[in-house]
C-alpha positions in Angstrom: 4.9 4.8 -5.7 4.7 1.7 -7.8 3.3 -1.8 -7.5 6.8 -3.1 -6.5 6.6 -0.5 -3.6 3.3 -2.0 -2.6 4.8 -5.5 -2.6 7.7 -4.4 -0.7 5.4 -2.9 2.0 3.3 -6.1 2.1 6.4 -8.3 2.5 7.8 -6.0 5.3 4.6 -6.1 7.2 5.0 -10.0 7.3 1.4 -10.7 8.8 -1.0 -8.6 6.8 -3.0 -8.0 9.9 -0.2 -6.1 11.5 -0.5 -3.0 9.6 -3.5 -3.6 7.4 -5.1 -0.2 8.1 -1.9 1.7 7.3 -1.3 -0.3 4.3 -4.9 0.1 3.1 -4.8 3.9 3.6 -1.6 3.9 1.5 -3.1 1.8 -1.2 -6.1 4.0 -1.4 -4.0 7.2 -1.5 -1.9 5.5 -4.2 -5.0 4.5 -6.3 -6.4 8.2 -5.8 -3.2 9.9 -7.0 -2.9 7.6 -9.9 -6.4 8.1 -11.1 -6.3 11.8 -10.6 -3.0 12.3 -12.4 
């Protein structure tokens, strides 16, 4: 997953509040995998 993927997810959500929890969980997972790799 790249920053572009994150931007795409954010744009697809439209209103950030709609899927903020799912988006946040994905962002945290991405950060963890990036830091651990």
